N, C-alpha and C positions, 0 to 999 in steps of 0.2 A: 451754704448756697444750694438751692435746688436747681438741678440742671436737666436738660432734655435734649434729645436728638430726634430727628425725623428721618425715616427711611422710606423713600418713594420707590415702589417696585412696579416694573412693567416695561416690556419692550416698546410699547406704544409711546411712552414718554421720551425714550431715547431716539426713536425713529422720527420724531417730530409730528406724528399723526395726532397726538393728543397733547394739549397744553395743560400743564398742571395748574390746578386752582386750589389745591389742598394746603400747600405749605403756608401761604399767606394767612389763611383762615386759622390754622393751628397756631402759628406764631402770635397772632393777635390775641387769641384766647389765653395763651400761656403768659404773655406779658401782663394781662389783666390780673393774673394770679401770682405774679412775682416769680414765675419760673423762667429761668434763663435758657433760651434755646441756643445751644452752642454749635450745632452742626447739622447739616442735611446732606444725605447721600441719595443718589439715584442709581439703581441697579436694574439690570434686565431680569427676565424670568429664567435665571440660571441658578440652580441650587447652590453650587459652591460659592457664588458671589453673595447670595443672600445670607448664607451661613456665616461667611467671613465678616460681613457688615454687621450682622446682629451680635456676634461675639465681641467685636471691637466697640460698638456703640453702647451696648448694655454694660460693659465693664467700666466705661468712662463716665456714664451719666446716671442720674437718679431714675429717669424714665426714658423709654424709647417708644415712639409711635410709628407704626408701619401703616402704609396704605397700599392697597392693590393686591391682587392675586389670591383672593379668599373665596372665589366662587366655586363653581362645580365643573368647569371645563378642564380639558387636558392640561392647559398651561397654568392653571391656578395651583401653584406649588408653595405658596407662602407658609401655610400651616405646617406642611411636612418639613420645610427647610428650617423653620424656627424650632421645631421639635428636635431636629438633628443638631442645631446649634447648642442646645442645652442637654444633648445626649439623653433625650427622652423618647420613648416610643410614641408613634402617632396612633391615637385611639379614636373611637367614636364616643363623644361626650354625651352621656345619657340624658342630661338635662336639656342640652341643646337639641338633641334628636327629638325629644318630646315636644319642644316648642315648635320645631319644624313640622312635625306630624300634625300638630293642632292647627298650624297656620295653613298648610297646604291641604289638609284633609284627604279626600280621595285622590287628589292630584299628586300626592307624594310619590316619589320614585327613587331609585337608587342614585341617580344623578344628584337630586336635591338632598338626599341624605349625606352626600359627601360634604356638605357645608357644616355638618356637625362634627367633623374631624378636628382634633386639636391635640397638642402635646399632653401626655399623661400628667395629671395634676393641674391642668389649666383652670383658672377661675373664669366663670361665665358671668359677665356683667349684663346690664340691660342693653337692648338693641343688638344682641348677639356679638358683643365685644369680648374676645378672649384675652385674658392676661396670663402670660407665661413669664414667671419671675417678674422682672420690671419692664416687660415689653407688652404693649397694648396693640392688638392686631385689628386693623380697621379696613373698610372697603375703599376702593379707589374712586368710585363714583362720588363726585363732590357732595351732592345732596344727601346721600346715604352716609358718607363719612361725617358730615356735619352733625347729623343726628347722633351718631355713635360717639363722637367727641363730647357733645353736650351731656350724654348719659354718664360718661366716666369722669368728667371734671370734678364732681363732688367728692370722689374718692381719692383725689390727688392731694398730697401735702402742698401747702402753698405758703407764700410770704407776702409782705406788703407789695402792692403792685408797682411795676416799674413805670414811672411817669416820664413824659417827654415834653419839651418845648422846642419851638422852631423860630428862628430869626431869618427872615428872607433878606438876602443881601444882593444888590446889583453890583457885585464885585466878583471878579474871577477867583477861583479857589487858590491859585498860586499866589495871588496878592495877599492872601490872609494866612498863609501857611505858617510863617514864623510866629506871628502873634498868637495863633491858635495853639501852637506847640508850647509857648510860654504860659498861656492861660491854663492849659490842661495840666501842666506840672504843678500848678498851685491848688488844683481841685482834683486830687486823684480818685476821690469817691464819686465823681460825676463824669460820665462818659460824654465826650464831645466829638461829633463827627461833622464832616463837611461834604455836601453832595451837590454837584453842579446841576442846574436845571436849565431847560431850554423853553423858549417861547417862539412860536412861529417857525420852528425848525432850526433855531440858532441858539447856542448857549448864551444865556444872558446874565447868569450870576450863580450864586451858591446859597443853598439852604444850610444853615448852621443848626444842628440838632443836638440838644443836650438831654441826657437821660440820667435819672437817679430815683431812688426810693424816697428821698428826702425833699419834700415840696419846698421848704424854706431855702435850702441850698440851691435848688433848681431855679428858684425865682431870682436869687442873687446872681447866678451864672447867666441867666437870660439878660439881666440888666448889663452885665459886663460884655456880653456878646453884642448887644445893641450899641453900647458905647464904642466898642471896637469898630463896628461897621460905620457908625456915624463919623468917627475920626478918620477912617480910611477914605470915606466919600469926600470929606473936606479937603483931603490931600491931593485929590485928582484935579 
């Protein structure tokens, strides 16, 4: 199984000043490629916390995607922190520097040159995405991050996409718990989740979501979920 983790970096996320839009986009793109997103962490712009998170996540997952902290200001410390996590020196990547100089031309300066820094041995992908070991380093600005992610998706290993189906039930989650537990035990290779939904500000029912790579099994489980809901509704 190919797994991934996302590391969102930035004081602004934890202070509430900025609402994250990146996790949802990354998760959807990974699902399309059959990559299982197992964990997401949010850390501030503090070196030791970034280092600890990168070490932990990169050890447990096939890929790690970071967002934020790669600009040229004083608090953009992601590249230096990731280099430290892998015990590598932070250097100026010659190919990245060349691209920056071509892009900025006469407007290049030392501040902008800082964006060419990366861990020694880092691989430079399109859109200025650096890869250090199994960690891909991307920007925090959603529109920029999306372009970066699209650029690296072709280089990732992938599996069959993870498919999902949803059955909408005007039944409370607790009223379905026992039956869902029983059904889940019969189909261990299909993941079944229940998620309450509200309408007009009040909880009205539960969305039953099944996920699998096997479309035929998924169709069978969908029918079983619908039958369960229909039977429960008749009992009320």
